[in-house]
C-alpha positions in Angstrom: 16.0 -3.6 3.0 19.1 -5.5 3.9 19.2 -9.1 5.4 21.0 -9.3 8.7 21.7 -13.1 8.6 21.1 -16.2 6.7 19.3 -19.4 7.7 21.0 -22.8 7.6 19.6 -23.3 4.1 20.8 -19.9 2.9 17.5 -18.0 3.1 18.1 -14.3 3.9 16.8 -13.4 7.4 15.5 -9.9 8.4 14.7 -8.1 11.6 10.9 -8.4 11.9 8.8 -6.4 14.3 5.2 -7.3 15.4 3.0 -4.3 14.5 0.9 -4.9 17.7 3.3 -5.5 20.5 6.7 -4.5 18.9 8.4 -7.8 19.6 11.5 -8.0 17.4 12.4 -11.4 15.9 14.7 -12.6 13.1 12.7 -14.3 10.3 12.4 -14.5 6.6 11.0 -11.7 4.5 7.4 -13.1 4.5 7.1 -12.3 8.2 7.8 -8.6 7.9 4.8 -6.6 9.2 3.1 -9.8 10.5 2.0 -10.5 14.0 4.1 -12.5 16.4 2.6 -15.8 17.6 1.2 -14.4 20.9 -0.5 -11.5 19.1 -1.8 -13.8 16.4 -3.4 -16.0 19.0 -4.9 -13.0 20.8 -6.2 -11.7 17.5 -7.9 -15.0 16.7 -9.3 -15.1 20.3 -10.7 -11.6 19.8 -12.2 -12.4 16.4 -9.7 -10.1 14.7 -9.0 -12.7 12.0 -5.6 -11.9 10.5 -6.6 -13.5 7.3 -9.2 -10.9 6.3 -8.5 -8.3 3.7 -9.3 -5.4 6.1 -6.8 -6.8 8.6 -4.1 -7.0 5.9 -4.9 -3.3 5.0 -4.4 -2.3 8.6 -1.2 -4.3 9.2 0.3 -3.1 5.9 -0.5 0.5 6.8 1.2 0.1 10.2 4.2 -1.7 8.7 4.9 0.9 5.9 4.8 3.7 8.5 6.6 2.2 11.4 9.2 -0.4 10.2 12.3 0.6 8.1 12.7 -3.0 7.2 9.6 -2.9 4.9 10.1 -2.0 1.2 7.7 0.9 1.2 8.9 2.5 4.4 10.9 5.0 2.4 7.6 6.4 0.9 5.7 6.6 4.2 7.5 6.4 7.5 10.7 7.9 6.2 8.7 10.9 5.0 7.2 11.4 8.4 3.8 9.8 7.6 2.4 7.9 10.6 -0.8 6.1 11.8 -2.8 7.9 14.5 -2.7 6.3 18.0 -6.4 5.5 17.8 -5.6 3.0 15.0 -2.7 1.3 16.7 -5.2 -1.4 17.5 -7.2 -3.2 14.9 -10.7 -3.0 16.4 -11.0 0.9 16.3 -9.6 0.9 12.7 -12.1 -1.9 11.7 -15.0 -0.1 13.3 -14.1 3.2 11.5 -13.6 1.3 8.2 -16.9 -0.5 8.3 -18.8 2.7 9.1 -17.0 4.7 6.4 -17.6 2.8 3.2 -15.1 -0.1 3.3 -15.8 -2.9 0.9 -13.5 -5.6 -0.4 -13.1 -3.9 -3.8 -11.8 -0.6 -2.3 -8.5 0.6 -1.0 -7.6 3.0 1.8 -6.4 6.4 0.5 -5.2 9.5 2.2 -7.0 12.7 1.1 -3.8 14.7 1.7 -1.1 12.4 0.4 1.4 14.2 2.7 -0.8 13.7 5.8 -1.0 10.9 8.3 -3.4 8.0 8.4 -6.2 9.4 10.5 -10.0 9.1 10.4 -10.2 12.7 9.0 -7.6 12.1 6.3 -8.6 8.7 5.0 -11.3 7.4 2.7 -11.9 4.2 0.7 -11.6 4.5 -3.0 -11.2 2.3 -6.1 -7.8 1.0 -7.2 -8.2 3.0 -10.4 -8.7 6.3 -8.6 -6.1 5.5 -5.9 -3.4 4.6 -8.5 -4.0 7.9 -10.4 -2.8 9.8 -7.3 0.6 8.0 -7.0 3.5 10.4 -7.2 5.2 8.5 -10.0 1.9 8.1 -11.9 0.5 11.6 -11.9 -1.0 12.2 -15.3 -3.8 14.7 -16.1 -7.0 13.8 -17.8 -5.8 15.6 -20.9 -2.6 13.7 -20.9 -4.4 10.4 -20.4 -6.7 11.2 -23.3 -3.7 12.1 -25.6 -2.0 8.9 -24.6 -5.1 6.8 -25.5 -5.4 8.6 -28.8 -1.8 7.9 -29.7 -2.1 4.3 -28.7 -5.3 3.8 -30.7 -3.6 5.3 -33.8 -1.1 2.5 -33.7 1.8 4.1 -31.8 3.8 1.7 -29.6 3.8 2.3 -25.9 7.6 3.0 -26.1 6.9 5.7 -28.7 4.1 7.2 -26.7 6.3 7.2 -23.6 9.1 9.0 -25.5 6.7 11.5 -27.1 4.9 12.4 -23.9 7.6 12.0 -21.3 5.3 9.8 -19.3 7.0 6.7 -17.9 6.4 3.5 -19.9 4.8 1.7 -16.9 2.2 4.4 -16.6 1.4 4.1 -20.4 1.1 0.3 -19.9 -1.4 0.8 -17.1 -3.4 3.3 -19.1 -3.4 0.9 -22.1 -4.5 -2.0 -20.0 -7.4 0.1 -18.5 -6.0 -0.2 -15.0 -6.1 3.6 -14.7 -7.8 6.4 -16.6 -10.6 4.4 -18.0 -12.6 7.6 -18.2 -10.1 9.4 -20.4 
């Protein structure tokens, strides 16, 4: 993501697009994927509180699929992954989420990681299970067990990474218990 200008105090400015109405504005990086003032007012009026976790999940999903200026666009929108038209508005997404197992400790996940965000392809799952599916973190249960065994025998994370060929950051997450607690 490349800034297109700088503010008077030198802060990089980016092209930001409202996920609801598509209004383009030039603002700092914090505004990427956020609602414009008019849509934000309407959301509050319609009880679609933009401060809720579910709302942030929805707006993040739209941003990573629709706006090349977001950091994660290359993993979603650039790969052709989109959000179904039904979920272009928050209310239908919220209704679906609340009737399909959403809770504040879960994350949205696509069953087919190459498929779009649609009611038939999405579920809510734990962070641990969701992170095990990441393309750069794919490790089998056997590999995770071997990694845990090596770590418990005193091998350093660097040594385990070199020995197994699994990236250091994945070893770190397994060691911390962020992923593969069941291994």
